[in-house]
C-alpha positions as CSV (number, residue, x, y, z in Angstrom):
1,X,1.3,103.0,-179.8
2,X,1.2,106.0,-177.5
3,X,2.1,105.8,-173.9
4,X,0.7,108.3,-171.4
5,X,3.6,109.8,-169.5
6,X,2.1,112.7,-167.5
7,X,-0.9,114.9,-166.9
8,X,-0.3,118.6,-166.2
9,X,-2.1,121.0,-163.8
10,X,-1.4,124.6,-163.2
11,X,-0.9,125.6,-159.6
12,X,-1.0,129.0,-157.8
13,X,1.1,128.1,-154.8
14,X,3.8,125.5,-155.6
15,X,4.8,124.8,-152.0
16,X,1.2,124.2,-150.9
17,X,0.6,121.9,-153.9
18,X,3.8,119.9,-153.3
19,X,2.7,119.4,-149.6
20,X,-0.8,118.2,-150.7
21,X,0.4,115.8,-153.3
22,X,3.0,114.3,-150.9
23,X,0.6,114.0,-148.0
24,X,-2.4,112.9,-150.0
25,X,-0.9,110.7,-152.8
26,X,2.7,110.0,-151.5
27,X,4.1,111.6,-154.7
28,X,7.7,112.7,-154.6
29,X,9.5,115.1,-156.9
30,X,11.0,113.1,-159.8
31,X,12.4,116.2,-161.5
32,X,12.1,119.9,-161.0
33,X,12.9,122.4,-163.8
34,X,13.0,126.0,-162.7
35,X,13.1,128.7,-165.4
36,X,12.8,132.5,-165.3
37,X,9.1,133.1,-164.4
38,X,7.9,129.5,-164.2
39,X,8.7,126.0,-162.8
40,X,7.8,122.5,-164.0
41,X,7.7,119.8,-161.3
42,X,7.2,116.2,-162.1
43,X,5.7,114.0,-159.3
44,X,5.6,110.2,-159.0
45,X,6.0,107.3,-156.6
46,X,7.2,103.7,-157.0
47,X,3.6,102.6,-157.7
48,X,3.3,104.7,-160.9
49,X,4.7,104.8,-164.4
50,X,2.8,108.0,-165.1
51,X,3.6,111.4,-163.6
52,X,1.7,114.5,-162.6
53,X,3.3,117.7,-163.8
54,X,2.7,120.8,-161.6
55,X,3.2,124.0,-163.6
56,X,3.7,127.2,-161.6
57,X,3.8,130.5,-163.3
58,X,5.1,133.5,-161.4
59,X,2.5,136.1,-160.7
60,X,-0.5,133.8,-161.2
61,X,-2.1,132.7,-157.9
62,X,-5.4,131.3,-159.2
63,X,-6.7,129.5,-162.3
64,X,-10.2,128.8,-163.6
65,X,-10.9,125.2,-164.6
66,X,-13.7,125.8,-167.1
67,X,-16.3,123.2,-167.8
68,X,-14.0,120.6,-169.4
69,X,-11.8,119.4,-166.5
70,X,-13.0,116.3,-164.7
71,X,-10.6,114.7,-162.2
72,X,-7.5,112.7,-161.6
73,X,-8.2,109.2,-160.2
74,X,-6.1,107.0,-158.0
75,X,-6.6,103.4,-156.8
76,X,-5.9,102.6,-153.2
77,X,-5.8,99.5,-151.0
78,X,-7.4,101.0,-147.9
79,X,-10.1,103.6,-148.9
80,X,-11.4,104.2,-145.4
81,X,-7.9,104.7,-144.0
82,X,-7.0,107.2,-146.7
83,X,-10.3,109.0,-146.1
84,X,-9.5,109.2,-142.4
85,X,-5.9,110.4,-143.1
86,X,-7.1,113.2,-145.4
87,X,-9.7,114.2,-142.9
88,X,-7.2,114.4,-140.1
89,X,-4.8,116.5,-142.3
90,X,-7.7,119.0,-142.8
91,X,-8.3,118.3,-146.5
92,X,-12.1,117.7,-146.0
93,X,-12.7,114.8,-148.4
94,X,-16.3,114.2,-149.5
95,X,-18.2,111.2,-148.1
96,X,-17.4,107.7,-149.3
97,X,-19.9,106.5,-151.9
98,X,-20.6,103.3,-153.7
99,X,-21.6,103.0,-157.4
100,X,-23.6,99.9,-158.3
101,X,-25.0,98.4,-161.5
102,X,-27.4,95.5,-161.7
103,X,-26.8,94.8,-158.0
104,X,-23.0,94.6,-158.5
105,X,-20.5,96.9,-156.8
106,X,-18.6,98.8,-159.6
107,X,-16.8,101.3,-157.5
108,X,-16.3,102.6,-153.9
109,X,-14.8,106.1,-153.9
110,X,-14.6,109.6,-152.6
111,X,-13.3,112.9,-153.9
112,X,-11.0,115.5,-152.4
113,X,-9.9,118.8,-153.8
114,X,-6.2,119.8,-154.1
115,X,-5.2,123.4,-153.1
116,X,-6.2,124.7,-156.5
117,X,-9.6,123.1,-156.5
118,X,-8.7,120.2,-158.8
119,X,-10.7,117.0,-158.0
120,X,-8.9,113.9,-157.1
121,X,-10.9,110.7,-157.0
122,X,-9.8,107.9,-154.6
123,X,-11.1,104.5,-155.6
124,X,-10.9,101.3,-153.6
125,X,-8.9,98.8,-155.6
126,X,-11.6,96.6,-157.1
127,X,-12.6,95.3,-160.5
128,X,-11.3,97.6,-163.3
129,X,-9.8,100.0,-160.7
130,X,-6.5,98.4,-159.9
């Protein structure tokens, strides 16, 4: 059986991305590997078994996402509080929305973009989103 251990995104400004992921998701550096011309930084917190890998390549300040990338999703206890915090920090999260099916709440969520334009979905812990 396979175990998902990390998801990687390429970043143009490593310091800006590290600041965002710490402030927005409370992710800390689990390991940083610096090489000639590139760095790999693995982020996690005590809540997670899976990591986000930030890959920074010297000389590349911007990446295109193409039409295949969707988003990274996180479950949170206090959706409104996280939305307010991100707004206060200047990250401009989208409005909170609710997704219903047959009159039942499936998800309450919002999206925010990281410094490289990757979508991060914040979901209220509920149902399958724990």
